[in-house]
C-alpha positions in Angstrom: 9.9 -16.1 9.3 8.0 -13.2 11.0 10.4 -11.1 13.1 8.5 -11.5 16.4 8.4 -15.3 16.0 12.1 -15.3 15.1 12.9 -13.2 18.2 10.9 -15.6 20.4 12.7 -18.7 19.0 16.1 -17.1 19.4 15.3 -16.1 23.0 13.9 -19.5 23.8 17.1 -21.2 22.7 19.7 -18.7 23.7 18.1 -16.2 26.1 19.7 -17.7 29.2 23.1 -16.7 27.8 22.2 -13.0 28.1 22.9 -11.3 31.4 20.0 -10.5 33.7 19.7 -6.9 32.7 19.8 -7.8 29.0 17.1 -10.4 29.5 14.8 -8.0 31.4 15.0 -5.3 28.8 14.7 -7.7 25.9 11.7 -9.5 27.5 10.0 -6.2 28.2 10.4 -5.0 24.6 9.8 -8.3 22.7 7.3 -10.1 25.0 5.9 -7.4 27.2 5.4 -5.2 24.1 6.5 -2.1 26.1 7.8 0.9 24.2 11.4 2.0 24.3 10.3 5.1 26.3 8.4 2.9 28.8 11.4 0.7 29.4 13.7 3.6 29.6 11.6 5.2 32.3 11.4 1.9 34.2 15.1 1.2 33.9 16.3 4.8 34.5 18.2 5.0 31.2 17.7 6.8 27.9 15.4 5.7 25.2 18.5 5.4 22.9 20.1 3.2 25.6 17.2 0.8 25.5 17.2 0.8 21.7 21.0 0.0 21.7 20.5 -2.8 24.3 17.7 -4.4 22.3 19.8 -4.3 19.1 22.8 -5.6 20.9 20.8 -8.5 22.4 19.4 -9.4 19.0 22.9 -9.3 17.5 24.1 -11.6 20.3 21.2 -14.1 19.9 21.7 -14.1 16.1 25.4 -14.7 16.6 24.7 -17.8 18.7 22.3 -19.1 16.1 24.8 -18.5 13.3 27.3 -20.6 15.2 25.1 -23.3 16.7 22.1 -23.5 14.4 19.8 -24.9 17.1 16.7 -23.0 15.9 17.3 -24.1 12.3 17.7 -27.7 13.4 14.6 -27.5 15.6 12.5 -26.0 12.8 13.7 -28.7 10.4 12.9 -31.5 12.8 9.5 -29.9 13.5 8.7 -29.8 9.8 9.8 -33.5 9.4 7.6 -34.5 12.4 4.6 -32.7 10.9 5.2 -34.5 7.6 5.4 -37.9 9.5 2.1 -37.0 11.2 0.4 -36.2 7.8 1.8 -39.5 6.3 0.5 -41.5 9.3 -3.0 -40.1 8.6 -2.6 -41.0 4.9 -1.5 -44.5 5.8 -4.6 -45.1 8.1 -6.8 -44.3 5.0 -4.9 -46.2 2.4 -2.7 -48.8 4.1 -0.1 -48.1 1.4 3.1 -49.7 2.6 5.2 -47.2 0.6 4.1 -44.5 3.1 5.7 -46.5 5.9 9.0 -46.5 3.9 8.7 -42.7 3.5 8.1 -42.3 7.3 11.2 -44.4 8.0 13.3 -42.2 5.7 12.1 -39.1 7.3 12.7 -40.4 10.8 16.1 -41.6 9.9 16.9 -38.1 8.7 15.8 -36.7 12.0 18.0 -39.2 13.9 21.0 -38.4 11.8 20.6 -34.6 12.4 20.4 -35.2 16.2 
């Protein structure tokens, strides 16, 4: 997964668990696309301090994901739903009942994961 996309997912799921200052700096760096120097000047800290904060935030977010696996579960469910969507389109064209059985299997898998 692309690094920026991974950072966005991790932040979406676990960002509220960071403190306000961590969130602000992380958001400015990842989503605001500000440089370390720009953030440092804005926050009144060193460039190295910003770098350390971003790394620490990423480590915290990755730690939550390693324990809770919410992003992993979300992406798996998303992939399954996309597969169901494709199969529904195939069913409309073919009316093949075996496609419905496959959709049921996939949806049962999603339900079991939740």
